[in-house]
PQR file with spaces between the fields and no chain letter, atoms N, CA, C, O and H, PARSE charges and radii, in Angstrom:
ATOM       1  N    MET     1      82.554   84.949  100.842 -0.4000 1.5000
ATOM       2  CA   MET     1      83.501   84.010  100.287 -0.0000 2.0000
ATOM       3  C    MET     1      82.816   83.206   99.198  0.5500 1.7000
ATOM       4  O    MET     1      81.632   82.881   99.289 -0.5500 1.4000
ATOM       5  N    LYS     2      83.571   82.899   98.191 -0.4000 1.5000
ATOM       6  CA   LYS     2      83.038   82.144   97.067 -0.0000 2.0000
ATOM       7  C    LYS     2      82.739   80.705   97.477  0.5500 1.7000
ATOM       8  O    LYS     2      83.519   80.070   98.187 -0.5500 1.4000
ATOM       9  H    LYS     2      84.532   83.163   98.118  0.4000 1.0000
ATOM      10  N    ILE     3      81.605   80.211   97.018 -0.4000 1.5000
ATOM      11  CA   ILE     3      81.230   78.821   97.276 -0.0000 2.0000
ATOM      12  C    ILE     3      82.048   77.931   96.356  0.5500 1.7000
ATOM      13  O    ILE     3      82.146   78.182   95.155 -0.5500 1.4000
ATOM      14  H    ILE     3      80.972   80.727   96.441  0.4000 1.0000
ATOM      15  N    GLU     4      82.633   76.891   96.930 -0.4000 1.5000
ATOM      16  CA   GLU     4      83.454   75.961   96.158 -0.0000 2.0000
ATOM      17  C    GLU     4      82.616   74.746   95.793  0.5500 1.7000
ATOM      18  O    GLU     4      81.989   74.134   96.658 -0.5500 1.4000
ATOM      19  H    GLU     4      82.553   76.687   97.906  0.4000 1.0000
ATOM      20  N    ASN     5      82.606   74.400   94.519 -0.4000 1.5000
ATOM      21  CA   ASN     5      81.868   73.229   94.041 -0.0000 2.0000
ATOM      22  C    ASN     5      82.769   72.009   94.160  0.5500 1.7000
ATOM      23  O    ASN     5      83.755   71.897   93.432 -0.5500 1.4000
ATOM      24  H    ASN     5      83.115   74.897   93.816  0.4000 1.0000
ATOM      25  N    ARG     6      82.445   71.098   95.063 -0.4000 1.5000
ATOM      26  CA   ARG     6      83.230   69.876   95.258 -0.0000 2.0000
ATOM      27  C    ARG     6      82.526   68.653   94.688  0.5500 1.7000
ATOM      28  O    ARG     6      82.906   67.517   94.973 -0.5500 1.4000
ATOM      29  H    ARG     6      81.644   71.189   95.654  0.4000 1.0000
ATOM      30  N    THR     7      81.513   68.891   93.894 -0.4000 1.5000
ATOM      31  CA   THR     7      80.800   67.777   93.267 -0.0000 2.0000
ATOM      32  C    THR     7      81.351   67.551   91.862  0.5500 1.7000
ATOM      33  O    THR     7      82.157   68.338   91.365 -0.5500 1.4000
ATOM      34  H    THR     7      81.204   69.814   93.663  0.4000 1.0000
ATOM      35  N    SER     8      80.913   66.486   91.241 -0.4000 1.5000
ATOM      36  CA   SER     8      81.309   66.208   89.859 -0.0000 2.0000
ATOM      37  C    SER     8      80.363   66.868   88.864  0.5500 1.7000
ATOM      38  O    SER     8      80.586   66.818   87.654 -0.5500 1.4000
ATOM      39  H    SER     8      80.258   65.847   91.644  0.4000 1.0000
ATOM      40  N    GLU     9      79.300   67.490   89.386 -0.4000 1.5000
ATOM      41  CA   GLU     9      78.316   68.143   88.522 -0.0000 2.0000
ATOM      42  C    GLU     9      78.687   69.607   88.325  0.5500 1.7000
ATOM      43  O    GLU     9      79.341   70.219   89.170 -0.5500 1.4000
ATOM      44  H    GLU     9      79.119   67.530   90.369  0.4000 1.0000
ATOM      45  N    PHE    10      78.247   70.167   87.166 -0.4000 1.5000
ATOM      46  CA   PHE    10      78.489   71.580   86.930 -0.0000 2.0000
ATOM      47  C    PHE    10      77.496   72.398   87.757  0.5500 1.7000
ATOM      48  O    PHE    10      76.282   72.224   87.656 -0.5500 1.4000
ATOM      49  H    PHE    10      77.717   69.670   86.480  0.4000 1.0000
ATOM      50  N    ILE    11      78.037   73.276   88.559 -0.4000 1.5000
ATOM      51  CA   ILE    11      77.231   74.232   89.310 -0.0000 2.0000
ATOM      52  C    ILE    11      77.908   75.576   89.157  0.5500 1.7000
ATOM      53  O    ILE    11      79.108   75.709   89.395 -0.5500 1.4000
ATOM      54  H    ILE    11      79.023   73.418   88.641  0.4000 1.0000
ATOM      55  N    ASP    12      77.140   76.565   88.763 -0.4000 1.5000
ATOM      56  CA   ASP    12      77.703   77.911   88.602 -0.0000 2.0000
ATOM      57  C    ASP    12      77.899   78.506   89.995  0.5500 1.7000
ATOM      58  O    ASP    12      77.020   79.198   90.510 -0.5500 1.4000
ATOM      59  H    ASP    12      76.164   76.457   88.570  0.4000 1.0000
ATOM      60  N    SER    13      79.041   78.239   90.594 -0.4000 1.5000
ATOM      61  CA   SER    13      79.280   78.642   91.979 -0.0000 2.0000
ATOM      62  C    SER    13      79.363   80.155   92.145  0.5500 1.7000
ATOM      63  O    SER    13      79.017   80.680   93.204 -0.5500 1.4000
ATOM      64  H    SER    13      79.755   77.677   90.177  0.4000 1.0000
ATOM      65  N    GLU    14      79.820   80.865   91.108 -0.4000 1.5000
ATOM      66  CA   GLU    14      79.861   82.325   91.198 -0.0000 2.0000
ATOM      67  C    GLU    14      78.451   82.912   91.279  0.5500 1.7000
ATOM      68  O    GLU    14      78.184   83.807   92.081 -0.5500 1.4000
ATOM      69  H    GLU    14      80.101   80.438   90.248  0.4000 1.0000
ATOM      70  N    ALA    15      77.558   82.398   90.441 -0.4000 1.5000
ATOM      71  CA   ALA    15      76.170   82.868   90.451 -0.0000 2.0000
ATOM      72  C    ALA    15      75.487   82.501   91.763  0.5500 1.7000
ATOM      73  O    ALA    15      74.737   83.301   92.321 -0.5500 1.4000
ATOM      74  H    ALA    15      77.775   81.671   89.789  0.4000 1.0000
ATOM      75  N    LEU    16      75.742   81.300   92.250 -0.4000 1.5000
ATOM      76  CA   LEU    16      75.162   80.864   93.515 -0.0000 2.0000
ATOM      77  C    LEU    16      75.668   81.728   94.673  0.5500 1.7000
ATOM      78  O    LEU    16      74.897   82.117   95.551 -0.5500 1.4000
ATOM      79  H    LEU    16      76.351   80.649   91.796  0.4000 1.0000
ATOM      80  N    THR    17      76.952   82.019   94.667 -0.4000 1.5000
ATOM      81  CA   THR    17      77.537   82.883   95.703 -0.0000 2.0000
ATOM      82  C    THR    17      76.862   84.253   95.691  0.5500 1.7000
ATOM      83  O    THR    17      76.477   84.772   96.739 -0.5500 1.4000
ATOM      84  H    THR    17      77.579   81.703   93.954  0.4000 1.0000
ATOM      85  N    GLU    18      76.724   84.827   94.511 -0.4000 1.5000
ATOM      86  CA   GLU    18      76.092   86.142   94.369 -0.0000 2.0000
ATOM      87  C    GLU    18      74.647   86.116   94.849  0.5500 1.7000
ATOM      88  O    GLU    18      74.199   87.033   95.538 -0.5500 1.4000
ATOM      89  H    GLU    18      77.038   84.405   93.660  0.4000 1.0000
ATOM      90  N    LEU    19      73.921   85.067   94.484 -0.4000 1.5000
ATOM      91  CA   LEU    19      72.522   84.925   94.896 -0.0000 2.0000
ATOM      92  C    LEU    19      72.399   84.873   96.416  0.5500 1.7000
ATOM      93  O    LEU    19      71.540   85.537   96.997 -0.5500 1.4000
ATOM      94  H    LEU    19      74.285   84.323   93.924  0.4000 1.0000
ATOM      95  N    LEU    20      73.249   84.092   97.051 -0.4000 1.5000
ATOM      96  CA   LEU    20      73.205   83.985   98.509 -0.0000 2.0000
ATOM      97  C    LEU    20      73.575   85.313   99.187  0.5500 1.7000
ATOM      98  O    LEU    20      72.968   85.691  100.188 -0.5500 1.4000
ATOM      99  H    LEU    20      73.946   83.552   96.579  0.4000 1.0000
ATOM     100  N    GLN    21      74.557   86.007   98.646 -0.4000 1.5000
ATOM     101  CA   GLN    21      74.927   87.308   99.215 -0.0000 2.0000
ATOM     102  C    GLN    21      73.765   88.290   99.153  0.5500 1.7000
ATOM     103  O    GLN    21      73.497   89.015  100.111 -0.5500 1.4000
ATOM     104  H    GLN    21      75.051   85.700   97.832  0.4000 1.0000
ATOM     105  N    VAL    22      73.082   88.306   98.021 -0.4000 1.5000
ATOM     106  CA   VAL    22      71.930   89.200   97.860 -0.0000 2.0000
ATOM     107  C    VAL    22      70.849   88.851   98.878  0.5500 1.7000
ATOM     108  O    VAL    22      70.254   89.740   99.485 -0.5500 1.4000
ATOM     109  H    VAL    22      73.300   87.718   97.242  0.4000 1.0000
ATOM     110  N    GLU    23      70.598   87.564   99.064 -0.4000 1.5000
ATOM     111  CA   GLU    23      69.579   87.133  100.031 -0.0000 2.0000
ATOM     112  C    GLU    23      69.979   87.493  101.459  0.5500 1.7000
ATOM     113  O    GLU    23      69.133   87.925  102.243 -0.5500 1.4000
ATOM     114  H    GLU    23      71.082   86.841   98.571  0.4000 1.0000
ATOM     115  N    PHE    24      71.244   87.324  101.806 -0.4000 1.5000
ATOM     116  CA   PHE    24      71.706   87.692  103.145 -0.0000 2.0000
ATOM     117  C    PHE    24      71.497   89.189  103.388  0.5500 1.7000
ATOM     118  O    PHE    24      71.045   89.586  104.462 -0.5500 1.4000
ATOM     119  H    PHE    24      71.931   86.974  101.169  0.4000 1.0000
ATOM     120  N    VAL    25      71.820   90.003  102.409 -0.4000 1.5000
ATOM     121  CA   VAL    25      71.662   91.455  102.548 -0.0000 2.0000
ATOM     122  C    VAL    25      70.178   91.801  102.690  0.5500 1.7000
ATOM     123  O    VAL    25      69.813   92.622  103.531 -0.5500 1.4000
ATOM     124  H    VAL    25      72.187   89.680  101.537  0.4000 1.0000
ATOM     125  N    LYS    26      69.333   91.190  101.887 -0.4000 1.5000
ATOM     126  CA   LYS    26      67.891   91.476  101.943 -0.0000 2.0000
ATOM     127  C    LYS    26      67.295   91.094  103.293  0.5500 1.7000
ATOM     128  O    LYS    26      66.402   91.783  103.785 -0.5500 1.4000
ATOM     129  H    LYS    26      69.629   90.522  101.204  0.4000 1.0000
ATOM     130  N    GLN    27      67.767   90.020  103.894 -0.4000 1.5000
ATOM     131  CA   GLN    27      67.235   89.568  105.182 -0.0000 2.0000
ATOM     132  C    GLN    27      67.670   90.470  106.334  0.5500 1.7000
ATOM     133  O    GLN    27      67.036   90.474  107.389 -0.5500 1.4000
ATOM     134  H    GLN    27      68.492   89.460  103.493  0.4000 1.0000
ATOM     135  N    LYS    28      68.725   91.221  106.144 -0.4000 1.5000
ATOM     136  CA   LYS    28      69.267   92.120  107.163 -0.0000 2.0000
ATOM     137  C    LYS    28      69.627   91.375  108.449  0.5500 1.7000
ATOM     138  O    LYS    28      69.632   91.955  109.535 -0.5500 1.4000
ATOM     139  H    LYS    28      69.240   91.218  105.287  0.4000 1.0000
ATOM     140  N    TYR    29      69.923   90.098  108.313 -0.4000 1.5000
ATOM     141  CA   TYR    29      70.323   89.291  109.455 -0.0000 2.0000
ATOM     142  C    TYR    29      71.837   89.276  109.597  0.5500 1.7000
ATOM     143  O    TYR    29      72.381   89.181  110.697 -0.5500 1.4000
ATOM     144  H    TYR    29      69.919   89.627  107.431  0.4000 1.0000
ATOM     145  N    TYR    30      72.503   89.374  108.447 -0.4000 1.5000
ATOM     146  CA   TYR    30      73.961   89.379  108.407 -0.0000 2.0000
ATOM     147  C    TYR    30      74.448   90.722  107.872  0.5500 1.7000
ATOM     148  O    TYR    30      73.739   91.399  107.128 -0.5500 1.4000
ATOM     149  H    TYR    30      72.061   89.452  107.553  0.4000 1.0000
ATOM     150  N    ILE    31      75.652   91.093  108.255 -0.4000 1.5000
ATOM     151  CA   ILE    31      76.312   92.237  107.645 -0.0000 2.0000
ATOM     152  C    ILE    31      77.292   91.664  106.636  0.5500 1.7000
ATOM     153  O    ILE    31      78.221   90.943  106.999 -0.5500 1.4000
ATOM     154  H    ILE    31      76.228   90.542  108.859  0.4000 1.0000
ATOM     155  N    VAL    32      77.082   91.987  105.375 -0.4000 1.5000
ATOM     156  CA   VAL    32      77.928   91.456  104.314 -0.0000 2.0000
ATOM     157  C    VAL    32      78.971   92.505  103.970  0.5500 1.7000
ATOM     158  O    VAL    32      78.640   93.642  103.634 -0.5500 1.4000
ATOM     159  H    VAL    32      76.327   92.573  105.079  0.4000 1.0000
ATOM     160  N    VAL    33      80.236   92.110  104.058 -0.4000 1.5000
ATOM     161  CA   VAL    33      81.349   93.006  103.753 -0.0000 2.0000
ATOM     162  C    VAL    33      82.108   92.413  102.578  0.5500 1.7000
ATOM     163  O    VAL    33      82.518   91.253  102.609 -0.5500 1.4000
ATOM     164  H    VAL    33      80.505   91.186  104.332  0.4000 1.0000
ATOM     165  N    GLU    34      82.289   93.221  101.544 -0.4000 1.5000
ATOM     166  CA   GLU    34      83.052   92.754  100.398 -0.0000 2.0000
ATOM     167  C    GLU    34      84.515   92.608  100.796  0.5500 1.7000
ATOM     168  O    GLU    34      85.051   93.425  101.545 -0.5500 1.4000
ATOM     169  H    GLU    34      81.956   94.163  101.519  0.4000 1.0000
ATOM     170  N    ARG    35      85.144   91.572  100.294 -0.4000 1.5000
ATOM     171  CA   ARG    35      86.534   91.287  100.642 -0.0000 2.0000
ATOM     172  C    ARG    35      87.446   92.473  100.329  0.5500 1.7000
ATOM     173  O    ARG    35      88.376   92.748  101.087 -0.5500 1.4000
ATOM     174  H    ARG    35      84.708   90.908   99.686  0.4000 1.0000
ATOM     175  N    ASN    36      87.193   93.182   99.221 -0.4000 1.5000
ATOM     176  CA   ASN    36      88.062   94.303   98.867 -0.0000 2.0000
ATOM     177  C    ASN    36      87.908   95.481   99.837  0.5500 1.7000
ATOM     178  O    ASN    36      88.765   96.364   99.870 -0.5500 1.4000
ATOM     179  H    ASN    36      86.437   92.959   98.605  0.4000 1.0000
ATOM     180  N    GLN    37      86.842   95.505  100.614 -0.4000 1.5000
ATOM     181  CA   GLN    37      86.659   96.550  101.613 -0.0000 2.0000
ATOM     182  C    GLN    37      87.283   96.170  102.954  0.5500 1.7000
ATOM     183  O    GLN    37      87.478   97.028  103.814 -0.5500 1.4000
ATOM     184  H    GLN    37      86.145   94.788  100.587  0.4000 1.0000
ATOM     185  N    LEU    38      87.591   94.906  103.131 -0.4000 1.5000
ATOM     186  CA   LEU    38      88.130   94.416  104.396 -0.0000 2.0000
ATOM     187  C    LEU    38      89.454   95.088  104.744  0.5500 1.7000
ATOM     188  O    LEU    38      89.680   95.426  105.906 -0.5500 1.4000
ATOM     189  H    LEU    38      87.432   94.209  102.432  0.4000 1.0000
ATOM     190  N    GLN    39      90.331   95.288  103.766 -0.4000 1.5000
ATOM     191  CA   GLN    39      91.622   95.927  104.025 -0.0000 2.0000
ATOM     192  C    GLN    39      91.434   97.347  104.548  0.5500 1.7000
ATOM     193  O    GLN    39      92.144   97.777  105.457 -0.5500 1.4000
ATOM     194  H    GLN    39      90.147   95.013  102.822  0.4000 1.0000
ATOM     195  N    LYS    40      90.477   98.075  103.975 -0.4000 1.5000
ATOM     196  CA   LYS    40      90.205   99.443  104.441 -0.0000 2.0000
ATOM     197  C    LYS    40      89.727   99.438  105.889  0.5500 1.7000
ATOM     198  O    LYS    40      90.118  100.295  106.681 -0.5500 1.4000
ATOM     199  H    LYS    40      89.900   97.726  103.236  0.4000 1.0000
ATOM     200  N    ILE    41      88.893   98.482  106.225 -0.4000 1.5000
ATOM     201  CA   ILE    41      88.386   98.374  107.593 -0.0000 2.0000
ATOM     202  C    ILE    41      89.524   98.065  108.558  0.5500 1.7000
ATOM     203  O    ILE    41      89.608   98.657  109.634 -0.5500 1.4000
ATOM     204  H    ILE    41      88.576   97.786  105.581  0.4000 1.0000
ATOM     205  N    LEU    42      90.399   97.137  108.175 -0.4000 1.5000
ATOM     206  CA   LEU    42      91.528   96.771  109.030 -0.0000 2.0000
ATOM     207  C    LEU    42      92.489   97.943  109.224  0.5500 1.7000
ATOM     208  O    LEU    42      93.003   98.142  110.325 -0.5500 1.4000
ATOM     209  H    LEU    42      90.330   96.655  107.301  0.4000 1.0000
ATOM     210  N    GLU    43      92.737   98.718  108.172 -0.4000 1.5000
ATOM     211  CA   GLU    43      93.613   99.889  108.287 -0.0000 2.0000
ATOM     212  C    GLU    43      93.006  100.931  109.227  0.5500 1.7000
ATOM     213  O    GLU    43      93.715  101.534  110.032 -0.5500 1.4000
ATOM     214  H    GLU    43      92.319   98.557  107.277  0.4000 1.0000
ATOM     215  N    GLU    44      91.697  101.139  109.124 -0.4000 1.5000
ATOM     216  CA   GLU    44      91.028  102.110  109.996 -0.0000 2.0000
ATOM     217  C    GLU    44      91.089  101.653  111.448  0.5500 1.7000
ATOM     218  O    GLU    44      91.309  102.466  112.346 -0.5500 1.4000
ATOM     219  H    GLU    44      91.120  100.649  108.470  0.4000 1.0000
ATOM     220  N    LYS    45      90.897  100.363  111.682 -0.4000 1.5000
ATOM     221  CA   LYS    45      90.955   99.831  113.050 -0.0000 2.0000
ATOM     222  C    LYS    45      92.365   99.980  113.616  0.5500 1.7000
ATOM     223  O    LYS    45      92.534  100.331  114.784 -0.5500 1.4000
ATOM     224  H    LYS    45      90.718   99.703  110.953  0.4000 1.0000
ATOM     225  N    LYS    46      93.359   99.716  112.802 -0.4000 1.5000
ATOM     226  CA   LYS    46      94.750   99.871  113.229 -0.0000 2.0000
ATOM     227  C    LYS    46      95.032  101.321  113.615  0.5500 1.7000
ATOM     228  O    LYS    46      95.676  101.574  114.633 -0.5500 1.4000
ATOM     229  H    LYS    46      93.221   99.431  111.854  0.4000 1.0000
ATOM     230  N    LEU    47      94.561  102.266  112.822 -0.4000 1.5000
ATOM     231  CA   LEU    47      94.739  103.686  113.136 -0.0000 2.0000
ATOM     232  C    LEU    47      94.023  104.039  114.434  0.5500 1.7000
ATOM     233  O    LEU    47      94.557  104.774  115.265 -0.5500 1.4000
ATOM     234  H    LEU    47      94.038  102.060  111.995  0.4000 1.0000
ATOM     235  N    SER    48      92.829  103.521  114.602 -0.4000 1.5000
ATOM     236  CA   SER    48      92.056  103.792  115.811 -0.0000 2.0000
ATOM     237  C    SER    48      92.775  103.273  117.049  0.5500 1.7000
ATOM     238  O    SER    48      92.816  103.950  118.076 -0.5500 1.4000
ATOM     239  H    SER    48      92.395  102.924  113.927  0.4000 1.0000
ATOM     240  N    LEU    49      93.339  102.078  116.955 -0.4000 1.5000
ATOM     241  CA   LEU    49      94.040  101.480  118.095 -0.0000 2.0000
ATOM     242  C    LEU    49      95.351  102.202  118.415  0.5500 1.7000
ATOM     243  O    LEU    49      95.860  102.099  119.531 -0.5500 1.4000
ATOM     244  H    LEU    49      93.306  101.528  116.121  0.4000 1.0000
ATOM     245  N    SER    50      95.895  102.927  117.442 -0.4000 1.5000
ATOM     246  CA   SER    50      97.150  103.644  117.666 -0.0000 2.0000
ATOM     247  C    SER    50      96.962  104.848  118.586  0.5500 1.7000
ATOM     248  O    SER    50      97.935  105.381  119.120 -0.5500 1.4000
ATOM     249  H    SER    50      95.481  103.010  116.536  0.4000 1.0000
ATOM     250  N    GLY    51      95.705  105.278  118.772 -0.4000 1.5000
ATOM     251  CA   GLY    51      95.438  106.448  119.605 -0.0000 2.0000
ATOM     252  C    GLY    51      95.479  107.753  118.841  0.5500 1.7000
ATOM     253  O    GLY    51      95.163  108.803  119.400 -0.5500 1.4000
ATOM     254  H    GLY    51      94.915  104.845  118.338  0.4000 1.0000
ATOM     255  N    LEU    52      95.861  107.713  117.582 -0.4000 1.5000
ATOM     256  CA   LEU    52      95.967  108.943  116.793 -0.0000 2.0000
ATOM     257  C    LEU    52      94.618  109.525  116.408  0.5500 1.7000
ATOM     258  O    LEU    52      94.557  110.643  115.896 -0.5500 1.4000
ATOM     259  H    LEU    52      96.118  106.860  117.128  0.4000 1.0000
ATOM     260  N    THR    53      93.551  108.802  116.638 -0.4000 1.5000
ATOM     261  CA   THR    53      92.233  109.338  116.320 -0.0000 2.0000
ATOM     262  C    THR    53      91.619  110.072  117.504  0.5500 1.7000
ATOM     263  O    THR    53      90.581  110.718  117.355 -0.5500 1.4000
ATOM     264  H    THR    53      93.601  107.893  117.053  0.4000 1.0000
ATOM     265  N    GLU    54      92.246  109.984  118.685 -0.4000 1.5000
ATOM     266  CA   GLU    54      91.781  110.769  119.821 -0.0000 2.0000
ATOM     267  C    GLU    54      92.049  112.238  119.507  0.5500 1.7000
ATOM     268  O    GLU    54      93.070  112.559  118.899 -0.5500 1.4000
ATOM     269  H    GLU    54      93.089  109.460  118.806  0.4000 1.0000
ATOM     270  N    THR    55      91.162  113.120  119.906 -0.4000 1.5000
ATOM     271  CA   THR    55      91.218  114.525  119.524 -0.0000 2.0000
ATOM     272  C    THR    55      92.582  115.157  119.784  0.5500 1.7000
ATOM     273  O    THR    55      93.157  115.781  118.891 -0.5500 1.4000
ATOM     274  H    THR    55      90.333  112.859  120.400  0.4000 1.0000
ATOM     275  N    GLU    56      93.096  115.001  120.987 -0.4000 1.5000
ATOM     276  CA   GLU    56      94.367  115.646  121.335 -0.0000 2.0000
ATOM     277  C    GLU    56      95.508  115.141  120.458  0.5500 1.7000
ATOM     278  O    GLU    56      96.306  115.934  119.958 -0.5500 1.4000
ATOM     279  H    GLU    56      92.629  114.495  121.712  0.4000 1.0000
ATOM     280  N    GLN    57      95.586  113.834  120.272 -0.4000 1.5000
ATOM     281  CA   GLN    57      96.652  113.259  119.452 -0.0000 2.0000
ATOM     282  C    GLN    57      96.485  113.625  117.980  0.5500 1.7000
ATOM     283  O    GLN    57      97.468  113.895  117.290 -0.5500 1.4000
ATOM     284  H    GLN    57      94.938  113.190  120.679  0.4000 1.0000
ATOM     285  N    ALA    58      95.246  113.635  117.503 -0.4000 1.5000
ATOM     286  CA   ALA    58      94.996  113.980  116.103 -0.0000 2.0000
ATOM     287  C    ALA    58      95.406  115.423  115.814  0.5500 1.7000
ATOM     288  O    ALA    58      95.995  115.710  114.772 -0.5500 1.4000
ATOM     289  H    ALA    58      94.448  113.416  118.064  0.4000 1.0000
ATOM     290  N    VAL    59      95.094  116.325  116.738 -0.4000 1.5000
ATOM     291  CA   VAL    59      95.468  117.729  116.555 -0.0000 2.0000
ATOM     292  C    VAL    59      96.987  117.857  116.484  0.5500 1.7000
ATOM     293  O    VAL    59      97.502  118.588  115.638 -0.5500 1.4000
ATOM     294  H    VAL    59      94.616  116.092  117.585  0.4000 1.0000
ATOM     295  N    LYS    60      97.714  117.157  117.358 -0.4000 1.5000
ATOM     296  CA   LYS    60      99.184  117.198  117.325 -0.0000 2.0000
ATOM     297  C    LYS    60      99.703  116.675  115.992  0.5500 1.7000
ATOM     298  O    LYS    60     100.616  117.259  115.409 -0.5500 1.4000
ATOM     299  H    LYS    60      97.297  116.563  118.046  0.4000 1.0000
ATOM     300  N    LEU    61      99.131  115.585  115.511 -0.4000 1.5000
ATOM     301  CA   LEU    61      99.556  115.000  114.248 -0.0000 2.0000
ATOM     302  C    LEU    61      99.344  115.983  113.100  0.5500 1.7000
ATOM     303  O    LEU    61     100.240  116.190  112.282 -0.5500 1.4000
ATOM     304  H    LEU    61      98.389  115.111  115.985  0.4000 1.0000
ATOM     305  N    TRP    62      98.162  116.584  113.042 -0.4000 1.5000
ATOM     306  CA   TRP    62      97.864  117.497  111.944 -0.0000 2.0000
ATOM     307  C    TRP    62      98.694  118.777  112.034  0.5500 1.7000
ATOM     308  O    TRP    62      99.028  119.370  111.009 -0.5500 1.4000
ATOM     309  H    TRP    62      97.434  116.416  113.707  0.4000 1.0000
ATOM     310  N    GLU    63      99.032  119.207  113.259 -0.4000 1.5000
ATOM     311  CA   GLU    63      99.932  120.354  113.400 -0.0000 2.0000
ATOM     312  C    GLU    63     101.302  120.023  112.817  0.5500 1.7000
ATOM     313  O    GLU    63     101.905  120.855  112.139 -0.5500 1.4000
ATOM     314  H    GLU    63      98.761  118.725  114.092  0.4000 1.0000
ATOM     315  N    LEU    64     101.795  118.815  113.075 -0.4000 1.5000
ATOM     316  CA   LEU    64     103.077  118.388  112.511 -0.0000 2.0000
ATOM     317  C    LEU    64     103.047  118.367  110.987  0.5500 1.7000
ATOM     318  O    LEU    64     104.050  118.648  110.331 -0.5500 1.4000
ATOM     319  H    LEU    64     101.305  118.139  113.626  0.4000 1.0000
ATOM     320  N    LEU    65     101.893  118.032  110.438 -0.4000 1.5000
ATOM     321  CA   LEU    65     101.742  117.973  108.983 -0.0000 2.0000
ATOM     322  C    LEU    65     101.466  119.341  108.363  0.5500 1.7000
ATOM     323  O    LEU    65     101.435  119.479  107.141 -0.5500 1.4000
ATOM     324  H    LEU    65     101.078  117.803  110.970  0.4000 1.0000
ATOM     325  N    GLY    66     101.265  120.360  109.218 -0.4000 1.5000
ATOM     326  CA   GLY    66     101.028  121.705  108.720 -0.0000 2.0000
ATOM     327  C    GLY    66      99.594  121.984  108.305  0.5500 1.7000
ATOM     328  O    GLY    66      99.339  122.925  107.553 -0.5500 1.4000
ATOM     329  H    GLY    66     101.290  120.248  110.212  0.4000 1.0000
ATOM     330  N    ALA    67      98.659  121.181  108.783 -0.4000 1.5000
ATOM     331  CA   ALA    67      97.254  121.403  108.442 -0.0000 2.0000
ATOM     332  C    ALA    67      96.746  122.664  109.119  0.5500 1.7000
ATOM     333  O    ALA    67      97.063  122.933  110.278 -0.5500 1.4000
ATOM     334  H    ALA    67      98.866  120.417  109.394  0.4000 1.0000
ATOM     335  N    GLN    68      95.961  123.430  108.388 -0.4000 1.5000
ATOM     336  CA   GLN    68      95.379  124.648  108.956 -0.0000 2.0000
ATOM     337  C    GLN    68      94.017  124.381  109.582  0.5500 1.7000
ATOM     338  O    GLN    68      93.594  125.101  110.486 -0.5500 1.4000
ATOM     339  H    GLN    68      95.703  123.212  107.447  0.4000 1.0000
ATOM     340  N    LYS    69      93.346  123.371  109.115 -0.4000 1.5000
ATOM     341  CA   LYS    69      92.024  123.031  109.644 -0.0000 2.0000
ATOM     342  C    LYS    69      91.940  121.517  109.796  0.5500 1.7000
ATOM     343  O    LYS    69      92.585  120.766  109.066 -0.5500 1.4000
ATOM     344  H    LYS    69      93.690  122.786  108.380  0.4000 1.0000
ATOM     345  N    ILE    70      91.133  121.090  110.760 -0.4000 1.5000
ATOM     346  CA   ILE    70      90.894  119.656  110.952 -0.0000 2.0000
ATOM     347  C    ILE    70      89.409  119.469  111.265  0.5500 1.7000
ATOM     348  O    ILE    70      88.830  120.227  112.042 -0.5500 1.4000
ATOM     349  H    ILE    70      90.609  121.701  111.353  0.4000 1.0000
ATOM     350  N    TRP    71      88.820  118.480  110.668 -0.4000 1.5000
ATOM     351  CA   TRP    71      87.405  118.178  110.896 -0.0000 2.0000
ATOM     352  C    TRP    71      87.334  116.879  111.655  0.5500 1.7000
ATOM     353  O    TRP    71      87.760  115.842  111.146 -0.5500 1.4000
ATOM     354  H    TRP    71      89.291  117.864  110.036  0.4000 1.0000
ATOM     355  N    MET    72      86.803  116.910  112.867 -0.4000 1.5000
ATOM     356  CA   MET    72      86.638  115.718  113.706 -0.0000 2.0000
ATOM     357  C    MET    72      85.159  115.405  113.766  0.5500 1.7000
ATOM     358  O    MET    72      84.329  116.312  113.823 -0.5500 1.4000
ATOM     359  H    MET    72      86.457  117.753  113.281  0.4000 1.0000
ATOM     360  N    ARG    73      84.824  114.116  113.755 -0.4000 1.5000
ATOM     361  CA   ARG    73      83.423  113.729  113.826 -0.0000 2.0000
ATOM     362  C    ARG    73      83.279  112.454  114.644  0.5500 1.7000
ATOM     363  O    ARG    73      84.224  111.678  114.790 -0.5500 1.4000
ATOM     364  H    ARG    73      85.499  113.380  113.709  0.4000 1.0000
ATOM     365  N    SER    74      82.083  112.257  115.170 -0.4000 1.5000
ATOM     366  CA   SER    74      81.773  111.055  115.938 -0.0000 2.0000
ATOM     367  C    SER    74      80.398  110.564  115.559  0.5500 1.7000
ATOM     368  O    SER    74      79.529  111.340  115.160 -0.5500 1.4000
ATOM     369  H    SER    74      81.316  112.887  115.051  0.4000 1.0000
ATOM     370  N    LEU    75      80.214  109.278  115.688 -0.4000 1.5000
ATOM     371  CA   LEU    75      78.909  108.680  115.425 -0.0000 2.0000
ATOM     372  C    LEU    75      78.653  107.693  116.554  0.5500 1.7000
ATOM     373  O    LEU    75      79.452  106.785  116.783 -0.5500 1.4000
ATOM     374  H    LEU    75      80.920  108.648  116.012  0.4000 1.0000
ATOM     375  N    TYR    76      77.560  107.868  117.247 -0.4000 1.5000
ATOM     376  CA   TYR    76      77.194  106.990  118.359 -0.0000 2.0000
ATOM     377  C    TYR    76      75.862  106.354  118.088  0.5500 1.7000
ATOM     378  O    TYR    76      75.371  105.576  118.907 -0.5500 1.4000
ATOM     379  H    TYR    76      76.911  108.606  117.060  0.4000 1.0000
């Protein structure tokens, strides 16, 4: 999130925000997610919660769509 300057002095809040994000990433203490990627993450979570990502349900879905092949993967 962008840092908001609430002082009467000029502070380049965009540059400061960027600097802090870079430092957070370098420290590997925080996971930094860009806001524009957040929607993609939320959509994927919604799909996952629907149950359509379970193998049996996914195969049924792709059969309905006429897919000839489906690639399923897992990461643990």
